[in-house]
ROTORTI-691750 format. One line per field, with one value per residue (C-alpha): x, z, y; residue number from 0. Coordinates in nm, 4 decimals. Example, Ala and Ser with C-alpha at 12.3 -4.5 7.8 and 13.67 -1.06 7.14 Angstrom:
BEGIN
X = (1.2300, 1.3670)
Z = (0.7800, 0.7140)
Y = (-0.4500, -0.1060)
num = (0, 1)
END
This chain:
BEGIN
X = (0.0000, 0.1141, 0.0956, 0.2252, 0.4703, 0.4883, 0.5185, 0.3193, 0.1201, 0.1106, -0.0417, -0.3409, -0.4395, -0.4886, -0.7983, -0.7402, -0.9446, -0.9266, -1.1595, -1.0632, -1.1398, -1.0490, -1.0228, -1.0284, -1.0928, -1.4292, -1.6953, -1.9071, -2.1918, -2.2220, -2.0913, -1.7670, -1.5387, -1.3318, -1.0265, -0.9393, -0.7998, -0.5150, -0.4348, -0.0938, 0.0647, -0.2047, -0.1630, -0.4400, -0.4934, -0.5662, -0.6043, -0.6344, -0.6969, -0.7392, -0.5520, -0.4411, -0.4165, -0.1980, -0.1960, -0.1672, -0.1776, -0.1681, -0.2666, -0.2499, -0.2695, -0.2570, -0.2287, -0.0915, -0.1296, -0.0639, -0.3019, -0.1369, -0.4523, -0.8338, -1.0352, -1.3575, -1.4970, -1.7387, -1.5218, -1.8210, -1.9509, -1.5958, -1.5348, -1.7806, -1.6580, -1.3606, -1.0549, -0.9735, -0.8903, -0.6663, -0.4592, -0.4452, -0.4719, -0.7171, -0.5686, -0.7759, -0.9924, -0.7553, -0.4073, -0.2292, 0.0961, 0.1935, 0.4046, 0.7262, 0.8490, 0.5396, 0.6302, 0.9123, 0.6977, 0.4466, 0.5588, 0.4272, 0.4254, 0.3250, 0.3171, 0.2587, 0.0999, 0.0730, 0.4495, 0.5837, 0.7791, 0.6960, 0.8326, 0.7998, 0.8886, 0.9597, 0.8642, 0.5557, 0.7187, 1.0354, 0.8363, 0.6661, 0.9735, 0.9626, 1.3079, 1.3784, 0.9986, 0.9999, 0.7671, 0.8584, 0.6657, 0.8017, 0.6650, 0.8563, 0.7105, 0.6719, 0.6289, 0.4985, 0.4476, 0.2283, 0.2619, 0.1249, 0.3955, 0.3376, 0.3633, 0.6738, 1.0176, 0.8508, 0.9007, 0.5627, 0.4051, 0.0865, 0.1073, -0.0424, 0.1569, 0.1263, 0.2871, 0.2437, 0.4727, 0.3021, 0.2675, 0.1469, 0.0496, -0.0888, -0.2692, -0.2981, -0.1859, -0.1867, -0.1049, -0.0716, 0.0188, 0.1874, 0.1577, 0.4504, 0.3720, 0.2273, -0.0679, -0.3286, -0.3107, -0.5601, -0.5114, -0.6813, -0.5992, -0.6814, -0.5534, -0.6354, -0.5935, -0.6877, -0.8081, -0.7319, -0.8933, -0.5635, -0.2485, 0.0461, 0.3068, 0.6005, 0.8472, 0.6625, 0.8627, 0.7256, 0.7680, 0.9971, 1.1207, 1.3498, 1.4803, 1.8249, 1.9982, 2.3453, 2.3610, 2.6378, 2.8086, 3.1374, 3.3673, 3.7422, 3.8101, 3.4991, 3.7202, 3.8860, 3.7178, 3.5514, 3.7610, 4.0752, 4.3979, 4.3854, 4.0417, 4.1729, 4.2766, 4.2529, 3.9400, 3.9917, 3.7628, 3.4407, 3.4586, 3.2890, 3.0548, 2.6962, 2.4732, 2.1491, 2.0398, 2.1693, 1.9470, 1.9481, 1.7151, 1.6361, 1.5042, 1.5971, 1.6920, 1.4821, 1.6002, 1.6366, 1.5657, 1.8598, 1.8262, 2.1401, 2.1889, 2.5356, 2.7408, 3.0586, 2.9118, 3.0855, 2.9535, 2.8169, 2.8839, 3.1819, 3.1207, 3.1126, 2.8304, 2.9472, 2.7104, 2.8108, 2.5974, 2.5772, 2.9257, 3.1271, 3.4744, 3.5508, 3.6939, 3.5959, 3.2143, 3.0042, 2.9036, 3.1363, 3.0359, 3.2198, 3.0418, 2.7199, 2.5755, 2.6642, 2.4700, 2.1672, 2.2309, 2.3288, 2.6776, 2.8987, 2.6944, 2.3176, 2.0722, 1.7319, 1.5533, 1.2956, 1.2485, 1.0760, 1.3685, 1.5899, 1.5800, 1.6314, 1.3076, 1.5152, 1.8272, 2.0775, 2.0345, 1.6687, 1.7139, 2.0773, 2.2352, 1.9634, 1.9408, 1.6939, 1.7652, 1.6051, 1.7128, 1.4799, 1.6157, 1.2946, 1.4514, 1.7820, 1.6982, 1.9945, 1.9188, 2.0484, 2.0057, 2.1442, 2.2171, 2.2937, 2.4630, 2.4098, 2.6488, 2.7645, 3.0680, 2.9780, 3.2226, 3.5201, 3.6534, 3.3959, 3.5666, 3.2454, 3.0301, 2.6915, 2.3384, 2.2335, 1.8960, 1.7720, 1.4757, 1.5598, 1.2996, 1.3315, 1.1474, 1.2469, 1.1191, 0.9884, 1.0832, 1.1537, 1.4664, 1.4285, 1.3587, 1.3951, 1.3961, 1.5790, 1.3956, 1.1657, 1.4287, 1.6849, 1.4487, 1.3903, 1.5382, 1.8431, 1.7284, 1.8263, 2.1546, 2.5118, 2.6643, 3.0411, 3.2080, 3.3983, 3.7464, 3.7725, 3.9825, 4.3303, 4.3780, 4.0930, 4.2599, 4.4830, 4.8358, 4.7307, 4.4368, 4.6558, 4.9007, 4.6215, 4.4732, 4.8179, 4.8874, 4.5579, 4.6324, 4.9823, 4.8550, 4.5844, 4.8431, 5.0699, 4.7782, 4.6539, 5.0068, 5.0498, 4.6944, 4.7468, 5.0659, 4.8746, 4.5914, 4.8453, 4.9891, 4.6423, 4.5762, 4.9046, 4.8199, 4.4790, 4.6350, 4.8792, 4.5964, 4.3920, 4.6781, 4.7256, 4.3563, 4.3672, 4.6714, 4.5047, 4.1908, 4.3842, 4.4990, 4.3376)
Z = (0.0000, -0.0728, 0.1705, 0.1874, 0.4670, 0.8030, 0.8440, 1.0017, 0.6819, 0.5616, 0.8906, 0.8214, 0.5434, 0.7920, 0.9969, 1.3619, 1.6459, 1.8808, 2.0519, 2.0429, 2.3504, 2.5140, 2.8665, 2.8872, 3.1102, 2.9460, 3.1608, 3.2607, 3.3543, 2.9892, 3.0316, 2.9072, 3.2087, 3.0383, 3.2611, 3.5940, 3.8717, 4.0492, 4.3929, 4.5472, 4.6669, 4.5005, 4.2805, 4.0237, 3.8096, 3.4470, 3.3367, 3.5056, 3.2257, 3.2380, 2.9581, 2.7345, 2.5324, 2.4035, 2.4659, 2.1199, 2.1877, 2.4759, 2.4328, 2.7043, 2.7573, 3.0941, 3.2842, 3.6200, 3.7239, 4.0391, 4.1328, 4.1793, 4.2286, 4.2359, 3.9193, 3.8227, 3.6925, 3.9236, 4.0861, 4.0963, 3.7407, 3.6118, 3.7317, 3.4833, 3.1505, 2.9310, 3.1176, 2.8766, 3.1622, 3.3221, 3.0023, 2.9115, 3.1277, 3.0234, 3.1515, 3.4403, 3.4378, 3.5672, 3.7104, 3.7153, 3.5959, 3.4830, 3.7213, 3.5148, 3.6346, 3.6780, 3.3862, 3.6101, 3.9263, 3.7902, 3.7343, 3.4926, 3.6416, 3.4384, 3.5726, 3.3775, 3.4801, 3.8556, 3.8879, 4.2187, 4.0461, 3.7588, 3.4053, 3.3493, 3.5982, 3.4266, 3.4748, 3.2667, 3.0241, 2.9700, 2.8969, 2.5998, 2.4714, 2.6656, 2.8042, 3.0667, 3.1255, 2.8059, 2.5279, 2.1616, 1.8718, 1.6913, 1.5177, 1.5388, 1.4758, 1.8408, 2.0090, 1.9222, 2.0954, 1.9685, 2.1255, 2.0099, 1.9156, 2.2257, 2.4486, 2.2787, 2.4437, 2.7664, 3.0959, 3.1818, 2.8510, 2.7478, 2.4849, 2.3763, 2.3953, 2.2055, 2.2506, 1.9780, 2.1427, 2.1390, 2.4943, 2.5076, 2.8310, 2.9265, 3.2577, 3.3547, 3.2658, 3.5234, 3.4267, 3.7103, 3.7480, 4.0674, 4.1435, 4.3685, 4.3323, 4.6127, 4.3958, 4.1946, 3.8187, 3.5410, 3.3243, 2.9986, 2.8576, 2.6185, 2.6668, 2.3517, 2.3634, 2.2183, 2.3980, 2.2700, 2.3120, 2.3402, 2.5492, 2.3912, 2.2073, 2.4205, 2.2323, 2.3144, 2.5302, 2.7547, 2.7082, 2.9571, 3.0167, 3.2767, 3.3531, 3.4728, 3.5477, 3.6373, 3.7346, 3.6815, 3.5063, 3.6644, 3.4177, 3.4690, 3.2725, 3.2275, 3.2026, 2.8909, 2.5680, 2.3657, 2.0651, 2.1975, 2.1950, 2.5720, 2.5589, 2.3276, 2.5957, 2.5846, 2.6785, 2.6362, 2.9087, 2.9021, 3.2758, 3.3711, 3.0705, 3.1230, 3.1546, 2.9554, 3.0345, 3.2256, 3.2584, 3.2678, 3.0798, 2.7152, 2.4758, 2.2650, 2.3314, 2.1033, 2.1750, 2.4050, 2.4648, 2.5903, 2.7504, 2.8055, 2.9788, 2.8659, 3.1028, 2.9110, 2.6306, 2.3536, 2.2364, 2.4521, 2.2134, 2.0860, 2.3334, 2.1767, 2.2319, 2.3737, 2.4195, 2.5987, 2.5158, 2.6963, 2.7430, 2.5999, 2.7516, 2.9530, 2.6308, 2.3559, 2.3573, 2.0767, 1.9601, 1.9618, 1.7923, 1.6833, 1.8570, 2.0315, 1.7278, 1.5191, 1.7556, 1.7058, 1.3295, 1.2747, 1.1893, 1.2473, 1.5533, 1.5875, 1.3469, 1.4177, 1.2575, 1.3666, 1.1740, 1.2212, 1.3847, 1.5078, 1.5734, 1.8013, 1.9453, 2.1223, 1.9488, 2.1181, 1.8417, 1.9492, 2.3260, 2.4104, 2.6471, 2.6069, 2.3831, 2.3552, 2.1106, 2.0328, 1.8504, 1.7998, 1.6935, 1.5279, 1.2245, 1.3999, 1.7577, 1.9763, 2.0853, 2.3980, 2.5467, 2.8960, 2.9653, 2.8085, 2.9113, 2.6955, 2.7617, 2.6076, 2.6922, 2.8246, 2.6087, 2.4657, 2.7363, 2.9757, 3.0244, 3.0490, 3.3602, 3.2104, 3.3256, 3.1452, 3.1755, 2.9645, 2.9054, 2.7741, 2.5947, 2.5537, 2.5465, 2.7623, 2.9328, 3.2887, 3.5671, 3.5205, 3.6702, 3.9848, 3.8689, 4.0642, 3.9989, 4.1771, 4.4425, 4.3376, 4.4262, 4.2073, 3.9090, 3.8790, 3.5486, 3.5425, 3.5167, 3.2186, 3.2239, 3.1729, 3.4611, 3.4894, 3.4845, 3.8034, 3.8080, 3.9437, 4.2494, 4.1219, 4.3365, 4.1525, 3.8102, 3.6257, 3.5352, 3.1745, 3.2847, 3.5191, 3.2350, 3.0021, 3.2628, 3.3215, 2.9502, 2.8893, 3.1596, 3.0225, 2.6666, 2.7764, 2.9537, 2.6468, 2.4167, 2.6228, 2.6378, 2.2600, 2.2017, 2.4297, 2.2415, 1.9127, 2.0629, 2.1754, 1.8214, 1.6799, 1.9394, 1.8476, 1.4750, 1.5441, 1.7218, 1.4315, 1.1767, 1.3886, 1.3872, 1.0138, 0.9505, 1.1609, 0.9685, 0.6358, 0.7492, 0.8025, 0.4410, 0.2211)
Y = (0.0000, 0.3548, 0.6452, 1.0037, 0.9300, 1.0993, 1.4752, 1.7555, 1.8145, 1.4533, 1.3404, 1.5656, 1.3240, 1.0390, 0.9755, 0.8974, 0.7558, 1.0535, 1.2972, 1.6663, 1.8767, 2.2061, 2.3415, 2.7204, 3.0196, 3.0982, 3.2657, 2.9677, 3.2046, 3.3070, 3.6602, 3.8171, 3.7869, 3.5211, 3.5287, 3.3716, 3.5868, 3.4079, 3.5421, 3.6047, 3.2833, 3.0712, 2.7648, 2.7113, 2.4020, 2.4909, 2.1294, 1.7890, 1.5410, 1.1644, 0.9877, 0.8475, 1.1637, 1.4468, 1.8222, 1.9730, 2.3486, 2.5963, 2.9621, 3.2267, 3.5980, 3.7688, 4.0944, 4.2050, 4.5668, 4.7635, 5.0451, 5.3854, 5.5937, 5.5711, 5.5091, 5.6844, 5.3532, 5.1726, 4.9024, 4.6650, 4.7012, 4.7171, 4.3641, 4.2153, 4.3465, 4.2674, 4.4045, 4.6867, 4.9215, 4.6631, 4.6617, 5.0320, 5.3403, 5.6106, 5.9356, 6.0660, 5.7528, 5.4872, 5.5056, 5.1741, 5.0232, 4.6769, 4.4741, 4.4726, 4.1343, 3.9190, 3.6919, 3.5674, 3.5641, 3.3110, 2.9503, 2.6876, 2.3379, 2.0298, 1.6743, 1.3525, 1.0224, 1.0834, 1.1291, 1.2560, 1.5326, 1.7708, 1.7412, 2.1162, 2.3904, 2.7232, 3.0906, 3.1704, 3.4141, 3.2139, 2.8975, 3.0640, 3.2508, 3.5789, 3.6589, 3.9268, 3.9545, 4.1622, 4.0364, 4.0689, 3.9202, 3.6142, 3.3051, 2.9790, 2.6353, 2.5310, 2.8716, 3.2165, 3.5507, 3.8344, 4.1786, 4.5133, 4.7658, 4.9774, 4.6677, 4.5247, 4.5448, 4.6632, 4.4827, 4.3292, 4.4329, 4.2512, 3.9780, 3.6481, 3.3253, 2.9962, 2.6560, 2.3947, 2.1397, 1.8004, 1.6684, 1.3065, 1.1305, 0.7910, 0.8245, 1.1890, 1.5414, 1.8224, 2.1823, 2.4324, 2.7989, 2.9177, 3.2888, 3.3833, 3.7540, 3.9677, 4.0811, 3.8882, 3.8661, 3.7822, 3.4731, 3.3789, 3.0359, 2.7513, 2.3977, 2.1993, 1.8230, 1.4841, 1.1708, 0.8194, 0.4783, 0.2933, 0.3517, 0.5304, 0.3295, 0.2202, 0.4407, 0.7650, 1.0075, 1.2835, 1.6583, 1.8343, 2.1886, 2.3430, 2.6928, 2.7921, 3.1191, 3.2422, 3.6087, 3.6754, 3.3875, 3.2876, 3.4635, 3.4876, 3.8069, 4.0239, 4.3335, 4.1865, 4.2875, 4.0150, 3.9019, 4.0705, 3.8629, 3.8216, 3.6561, 3.3858, 3.1362, 2.7564, 2.5591, 2.1855, 2.0537, 2.2593, 2.3207, 2.6443, 2.6391, 2.7548, 2.4456, 2.4608, 2.1039, 1.8041, 1.4985, 1.1201, 0.8873, 0.8251, 1.0845, 1.3860, 1.7462, 1.9701, 2.3222, 2.6192, 2.9853, 3.1949, 3.5386, 3.7472, 4.0805, 4.1896, 4.4048, 4.4777, 4.6853, 4.4913, 4.1516, 3.8720, 3.5809, 3.3808, 3.0967, 2.7481, 2.5022, 2.1675, 1.8710, 1.5524, 1.2464, 0.9099, 0.7611, 1.0499, 1.0858, 1.3968, 1.5399, 1.5916, 1.5901, 1.4417, 1.7893, 2.0913, 2.4151, 2.7289, 3.0162, 3.1168, 3.2927, 2.9871, 2.7602, 2.9850, 2.9492, 3.3128, 3.4386, 3.7432, 3.8203, 3.7845, 3.9466, 4.0987, 3.8034, 3.5446, 3.2187, 2.8837, 2.7048, 2.9879, 3.3582, 3.6573, 3.8011, 4.0673, 4.1974, 4.4256, 4.6848, 4.7213, 4.6957, 4.7800, 4.5327, 4.2701, 3.9650, 3.6770, 3.3931, 3.0580, 2.7425, 2.4454, 2.1062, 1.9897, 1.8240, 1.7517, 1.6440, 1.5541, 1.1984, 1.0266, 0.6784, 0.7350, 1.1001, 1.4355, 1.7592, 2.0687, 2.3578, 2.6862, 2.8975, 3.2445, 3.4324, 3.2445, 3.0125, 3.1605, 3.4948, 3.7027, 3.7547, 3.8383, 3.7514, 3.4308, 3.2572, 2.9674, 2.7406, 2.3931, 2.1808, 1.8057, 1.4727, 1.1796, 0.8670, 0.8834, 0.9281, 1.2972, 1.4511, 1.6557, 2.0127, 2.3341, 2.7075, 2.9902, 3.1855, 3.4683, 3.7277, 3.5501, 3.5368, 3.9136, 4.0448, 4.2667, 4.6316, 4.8493, 5.0340, 4.9304, 4.7394, 4.7700, 4.4268, 4.3509, 4.2035, 3.8491, 3.7605, 3.6822, 3.3742, 3.1998, 3.2312, 2.9865, 3.0932, 3.1494, 3.3630, 3.5685, 3.6274, 3.7412, 3.9775, 4.1289, 4.1513, 4.3250, 4.5833, 4.6481, 4.6738, 4.9177, 5.1342, 5.1319, 5.2009, 5.4956, 5.6410, 5.6258, 5.7460, 6.0472, 6.1344, 6.1270, 6.3309, 6.5954, 6.6049, 6.6647, 6.9351, 7.1074, 7.0866, 7.2361, 7.5349, 7.5877, 7.5701, 7.8081, 8.0581, 8.0126, 8.0751, 8.3915, 8.5158, 8.4351, 8.6147, 8.9432, 8.9552, 9.2202)
num = (0, 1, 2, 3, 4, 5, 6, 7, 8, 9, 10, 11, 12, 13, 14, 15, 16, 17, 18, 19, 20, 21, 22, 23, 24, 25, 26, 27, 28, 29, 30, 31, 32, 33, 34, 35, 36, 37, 38, 39, 40, 41, 42, 43, 44, 45, 46, 47, 48, 49, 50, 51, 52, 53, 54, 55, 56, 57, 58, 59, 60, 61, 62, 63, 64, 65, 66, 67, 68, 69, 70, 71, 72, 73, 74, 75, 76, 77, 78, 79, 80, 81, 82, 83, 84, 85, 86, 87, 88, 89, 90, 91, 92, 93, 94, 95, 96, 97, 98, 99, 100, 101, 102, 103, 104, 105, 106, 107, 108, 109, 110, 111, 112, 113, 114, 115, 116, 117, 118, 119, 120, 121, 122, 123, 124, 125, 126, 127, 128, 129, 130, 131, 132, 133, 134, 135, 136, 137, 138, 139, 140, 141, 142, 143, 144, 145, 146, 147, 148, 149, 150, 151, 152, 153, 154, 155, 156, 157, 158, 159, 160, 161, 162, 163, 164, 165, 166, 167, 168, 169, 170, 171, 172, 173, 174, 175, 176, 177, 178, 179, 180, 181, 182, 183, 184, 185, 186, 187, 188, 189, 190, 191, 192, 193, 194, 195, 196, 197, 198, 199, 200, 201, 202, 203, 204, 205, 206, 207, 208, 209, 210, 211, 212, 213, 214, 215, 216, 217, 218, 219, 220, 221, 222, 223, 224, 225, 226, 227, 228, 229, 230, 231, 232, 233, 234, 235, 236, 237, 238, 239, 240, 241, 242, 243, 244, 245, 246, 247, 248, 249, 250, 251, 252, 253, 254, 255, 256, 257, 258, 259, 260, 261, 262, 263, 264, 265, 266, 267, 268, 269, 270, 271, 272, 273, 274, 275, 276, 277, 278, 279, 280, 281, 282, 283, 284, 285, 286, 287, 288, 289, 290, 291, 292, 293, 294, 295, 296, 297, 298, 299, 300, 301, 302, 303, 304, 305, 306, 307, 308, 309, 310, 311, 312, 313, 314, 315, 316, 317, 318, 319, 320, 321, 322, 323, 324, 325, 326, 327, 328, 329, 330, 331, 332, 333, 334, 335, 336, 337, 338, 339, 340, 341, 342, 343, 344, 345, 346, 347, 348, 349, 350, 351, 352, 353, 354, 355, 356, 357, 358, 359, 360, 361, 362, 363, 364, 365, 366, 367, 368, 369, 370, 371, 372, 373, 374, 375, 376, 377, 378, 379, 380, 381, 382, 383, 384, 385, 386, 387, 388, 389, 390, 391, 392, 393, 394, 395, 396, 397, 398, 399, 400, 401, 402, 403, 404, 405, 406, 407, 408, 409, 410, 411, 412, 413, 414, 415, 416, 417, 418, 419, 420, 421, 422, 423, 424, 425, 426, 427, 428, 429, 430, 431, 432, 433, 434, 435, 436, 437, 438, 439, 440, 441, 442, 443)
END
């Protein structure tokens, strides 16, 4: 028998024994208050589904505002209409502001098949592709964000989120939101899913996601300019790399979102990706790349571009000092049978000390690894403004690193001396030309 093969579009030609359903925040009283209000410190279950089945799509939009002054709108009647005034202030009518960091204060937690630990534990914004709690529109195959121009590149700006990651489960799927903020926030959502008559095939793996952050990364020479000779030291062990994912089991790594707040004012990249798989020796790993921008499939730095598999929702030319990049391994998943460790250098040989945060996405067999997130205080994004990189304690450096730090300082001193000499020459020439112009101006 002939068939069109298996692909996202080809599978649409096949019939399937499945029932399609949705759980959402719709107003079950038939009115238009279609959001749930989630209180401070509360955990709310968006979905608790008996399997077997598969979550095929999640859509959300949300708002979190702090009141600065009284409104002239009736606080009772205003609770039963679409929350237009919660989204936009009308001057003299309402006076509120968005909580700039609430995308990091709310956590997404997803648990499969009655497991005693979650498979997903990620801040709300970072799960859907919003880095630094700053939404920017992009459309990739598994994730998308849509923000109005006036809400884009704004901490806490309003936006809609979509996940098209397929999330199969056998017994049960539980999706929860944990509000660790000190104020309530409004949540709209869809959870679209299928139910099946038969259990999943034995080779089906479960969706996972985890979030990590180092602020700052443990750099050895943040005062050394990226791409300068002194930064070009040797890394032949990968120790000190930023870890995107480390897990045990069987499955495939399918991508990540990386958010960087760069403190040096030059360029945050150049770090190689290094991925150790299964029984790799300590060196070299199975996969070794050539630079951070190369891992994200750009080149010569990152570009302000968003594509299906890779892109930069936030580019440093748009928001100075900030970058958000994604890379999805949808046609080239990184498969593992026992374990995997995905890492990237923060600057070549980890010389930079920037703020890095990442969401890793992967599929693996159960049980899930033990996931955790930093405390609320340690999740708050770095505020705007250039942060001066601090020198690292000398006793922590290798001999090569000490030599490069010293060489950089000497070269800077020599450079400034020569530069000042040349500046004085130019100043002297300017005075001579000024005098010559004055003399020429007196001629009849």
